[in-house]
C-alpha positions in Angstrom: 95.3 116.2 -51.1 99.1 117.8 -50.4 101.2 116.4 -47.4 104.7 116.3 -46.7 105.2 112.2 -46.2 107.6 111.2 -43.8 110.3 109.9 -45.8 112.2 107.6 -42.8 109.5 105.8 -41.3 111.3 102.5 -40.9 114.1 101.9 -38.5 117.3 102.4 -40.9 118.8 99.1 -40.0 115.6 97.1 -40.8 114.9 98.8 -44.0 118.8 98.1 -44.9 118.3 94.7 -44.0 115.2 94.2 -46.0 116.6 95.6 -49.2 120.4 94.0 -49.3 118.9 91.0 -47.7 116.6 90.5 -51.2 120.0 92.0 -53.3 122.3 89.0 -51.5 119.6 86.4 -52.6 119.6 87.2 -55.9 123.2 87.4 -56.1 123.6 83.9 -54.6 121.3 82.1 -57.0 122.9 83.8 -59.8 126.5 82.4 -58.4 124.4 79.0 -57.7 123.7 78.7 -61.4 126.6 80.3 -62.8 129.4 78.3 -60.6 127.2 75.1 -59.2 127.6 71.7 -60.8 125.3 71.0 -64.2 122.8 69.6 -62.1 122.3 72.4 -59.6 122.2 74.4 -63.0 119.4 72.2 -64.4 117.0 72.0 -61.2 117.4 75.9 -60.5 116.3 76.7 -64.1 113.5 73.7 -64.5 112.2 75.1 -61.1 112.4 78.6 -61.0 112.3 80.0 -64.6 108.6 81.0 -65.6 107.5 79.0 -68.7 103.7 80.3 -69.4 102.4 76.6 -71.0 103.6 74.8 -67.6 100.9 77.0 -65.6 98.1 75.0 -68.0 98.6 71.8 -65.9 99.4 73.9 -62.4 103.2 72.9 -62.9 105.9 75.5 -62.3 103.3 77.5 -60.2 106.1 78.7 -57.3 108.0 80.1 -60.7 105.5 83.1 -60.9 107.7 84.7 -57.9 111.1 82.7 -58.3 111.6 83.9 -61.6 113.0 86.9 -60.3 115.9 85.3 -58.5 117.1 84.1 -62.2 119.2 85.9 -64.6 120.5 85.5 -68.1 124.4 87.0 -68.1 126.2 89.0 -65.8 125.0 92.3 -67.7 121.3 91.0 -66.8 122.0 90.9 -63.5 124.2 94.0 -62.9 121.3 96.2 -64.6 118.8 94.4 -62.4 120.7 95.2 -59.1 121.2 98.4 -60.0 117.5 99.3 -60.4 116.9 97.6 -56.9 119.0 99.5 -55.2 117.9 102.7 -56.8 114.4 102.3 -56.8 114.4 100.3 -53.6 116.3 102.5 -51.4 113.3 105.2 -51.6 110.6 102.7 -51.5 112.0 100.7 -48.5 112.1 103.8 -46.0 108.4 104.3 -46.7 106.8 100.8 -46.5 107.4 98.0 -44.0 109.7 95.4 -44.6 107.0 92.9 -45.3 105.0 95.4 -47.3 108.1 96.3 -49.6 108.3 92.2 -50.3 104.8 92.0 -51.0 104.7 94.9 -53.4 107.9 93.1 -55.3 107.0 89.7 -55.6 103.2 90.4 -56.4 104.4 92.8 -59.0 106.4 89.9 -60.5 103.5 87.7 -60.2 101.3 90.4 -62.1 104.0 90.5 -64.8 104.3 86.7 -65.2 100.4 86.2 -65.3 100.3 89.1 -68.1 102.8 87.1 -69.9 100.6 83.9 -69.5 97.1 85.5 -70.5 99.0 86.7 -73.8 100.3 83.4 -74.9 99.2 80.7 -72.5 101.0 78.0 -74.7 104.0 79.6 -74.8 107.2 77.3 -73.9 109.9 80.2 -73.8 111.6 81.0 -70.1 111.0 84.0 -68.5 113.7 84.8 -65.6 114.9 88.3 -64.1 114.0 90.5 -61.3 112.9 93.5 -63.6 109.2 92.8 -63.1 109.2 93.2 -59.7 111.3 95.8 -59.6 108.9 97.7 -61.9 106.4 97.4 -59.2 108.8 99.3 -56.8 109.0 102.1 -59.4 105.3 101.8 -59.6 104.9 102.0 -55.9 107.0 104.7 -55.8 105.0 106.8 -58.3 101.6 105.7 -56.2 102.8 108.4 -53.2 103.1 111.8 -55.2 100.1 110.5 -57.2 97.7 110.1 -54.0 99.4 112.5 -51.9 100.2 115.3 -54.3 103.5 116.3 -53.3 105.9 114.3 -51.0 109.0 114.3 -49.9 111.2 111.3 -52.5 113.9 112.5 -54.9 113.2 113.4 -58.8 110.5 112.4 -60.7 108.8 111.0 -57.4 108.5 114.4 -55.8 105.1 115.8 -57.5 102.1 114.1 -58.8 102.7 115.6 -62.5 106.0 114.1 -62.2 105.1 110.9 -61.4 102.4 110.8 -64.4 105.4 111.9 -66.8 107.4 109.2 -65.6 105.1 106.3 -65.7 104.1 107.5 -69.2 107.7 107.9 -70.6 108.5 104.5 -69.0 105.6 102.7 -70.1 106.0 103.4 -73.5 109.7 103.5 -73.4 109.3 99.7 -72.5 106.7 98.8 -75.3 109.5 100.3 -77.9 112.5 98.7 -76.9 110.4 95.5 -76.5 109.3 95.5 -79.7 112.4 96.3 -81.6 114.6 94.4 -79.3 113.6 91.0 -81.2 115.0 92.4 -84.5 117.5 95.2 -83.1 119.7 93.1 -80.9 118.2 89.5 -81.2 117.0 89.1 -77.6 113.2 89.2 -76.6 112.6 91.4 -73.8 109.2 90.8 -71.9 108.1 94.3 -72.1 104.7 93.2 -71.1 106.0 91.6 -68.0 107.2 95.2 -67.1 104.4 97.1 -67.7 102.4 94.3 -65.6 104.7 94.5 -63.1 104.6 98.3 -62.9 100.8 98.7 -62.7 100.4 96.0 -60.1 103.0 98.0 -58.1 101.0 101.4 -58.5 97.8 100.1 -57.8 99.1 98.3 -54.5 100.8 101.5 -53.6 97.6 103.5 -54.1 95.4 101.1 -52.1 97.9 101.4 -49.3 98.0 105.0 -49.0 94.1 105.2 -49.6 93.9 102.7 -46.6 96.3 104.8 -44.2 94.5 108.0 -45.0 91.0 106.8 -44.2 92.5 105.0 -41.2 93.6 108.4 -40.1 90.5 110.2 -40.5 
């Protein structure tokens, strides 16, 4: 199916408020952790950081969503906020605000649960918005994959470009994730990125198929 999908379905004010509201929430939480009292920092980290082992007793269940609001340092924060803007702006113009947030948080949940499934006894903390942002990327890829051609920028304009982008992105995450502990001494949760991307792609594809059937 070839379709020039409308690129600006949402009212600009609504789209901007949705994206920048999420942006601001992440920024405020970082400020609370970095500049707040030690007790505030400890409460945020304990309740928001995702620790796979805590799910075995159903503890920390909200953290499968809330971990997106915490970041390890300023570099981590700025990289994720930049990606949120870069990939969030195109998507927020296409979907309703509630769907934008659903994709973001469900993708984050998918990434967290993937980490849990791999090692349910792991005590290490997972924080950062990259799993949710990966879901936004996946949802953008769903448009050209389902509709063949859409009025979206760069790799999200045509089906073959979207598949190439998805393949390169997944492979790159796996490579970086595997070598990062040795190269830079930091564990990057590549599995959460990949699972978040797949979750966003699936949600986006299902949403588009449902819309197509509804119009038929």
